[in-house]
Each structure stands twice: as C-alpha cells, then as structure tokens.
N, C-alpha and C positions, 0 to 999 in steps of 0.2 A: 492755574494759568488761564488766560483768556482764550477764546476761540475766534477764528476768523471765518466768516462766511465765504462760500465759493465766489460770490460776486465781488467781495472785497479783495480776495486773493487775486482775482482776474484783473481788477483795477490796478493793484499794486504791481503785478507782473507787467502790465502794459506800461506803467510809468518807468519801471526798470528798463524795459526794452527800448523805450524812447530815449532814455539817457545814454544808451549804448555803453553800458558798463560791463565788466567781465561777467561771464555766465554765473560764476559762483558768488557774486555780490548779493547782498540781502538788503532788507529794509530795517532800519533802526527806528524804534519808537522811543522818543525822548521828550523830556519836558522842554518846552520852548520858552518858558519864562521861569527864572529862578527867584522864588520869593526870598526876601531878606531874612524872614523868620521861618525856619524849617517847619514850624507848627502850622503855618498858613497853607491852605490848599493850593495845589498847582492849578493855575488858571488855564493853561493851554498845553496840549500835547501835539508834538510835531512829528513828522516823518522825514527821514533822510535815507538816501541810498548809501550804503557803506560796504566796503570789501570784507569786513569782519566785525565781530563784536568788540566793544570797548571793555576794558577791565571791569569786572563786576556785572556785566550784562548777562541776562539769561538768554539763551539761544534755543530756538526750536524751529522745526520745519513743518510747513503745511502745504500740501499739493505742489511740492517741488520749490516752494518759496522759503528762503531762509529769512527768519525774523529775529531781530535782536531787540531785547527790551531793556532799557536803562534801569539800573538797579533800584533807583528811587521810585520807579513806577510799578515794580513787580507786585507789590501788595495792593496798590491802588487799582490795578487792572484785574485783580483776581476775580474770577467768576463773571467777567464782562465779555461781550461779544463785539468784535469789530465788524461793522456792516456798512452798507451803502444805502443812501437815501437820495431821492430826487428833490432838489431844491426848487424853489418857486421860479427861478430863472432857467430851469431846465437842465442845469448842470447836476452831475452826480457828485456827492461828497461822502467822505468816510465819517462814520459816527460810531461811538461806543454806546452800546445799550446795556 
C-alpha cells in the first residue's frame, strides 16, 4: 500500500473539516477518468470525501484519517507516497511520488 506524508494527511484533514462532514467520514482516492480500454493508463486520480468505502475499496487509517482506495488503483499506487508540493502560484497541491 502507499504511504501518506504528515503534510498530505494534514491537508486532507483540513479539507474534510471545511466540508463539515461527519467525524468518521474519510477520503476516497479514485480514478477521475475511466479509459475506454482497461489496458490504457489512468490519466487522473481524484479525491472525494465519503462516509465509507465503496465495495471493493481498500481501507486504511493514517494519523486518524480514514482513507479508501478504489479497487482499480490499489496496484497502481503500490509503493507510492502521497505528498504535498508548492506550485508556482503558491498553492499547495497533492502529488504522488
């Protein structure tokens, strides 16, 4: 499974708090574009706040943050790290390394 840096976990917790969702809600990592051909690479990964995992999702917790990973991304994200980087415009964004 992938890891989440403390900074990325803090950013996701802040997003969850701003959305005013139930305390036990989590972050779902999902493909945001479905290629027509399953052999094509996924072009984008999205984040959504959800109350629980969807069927087939892998669930884990880090620093009190529930994280649900869409089943088709589990292998893709293996051995990756979710981190935060500073963009040129000064905004922080989530990146996989």
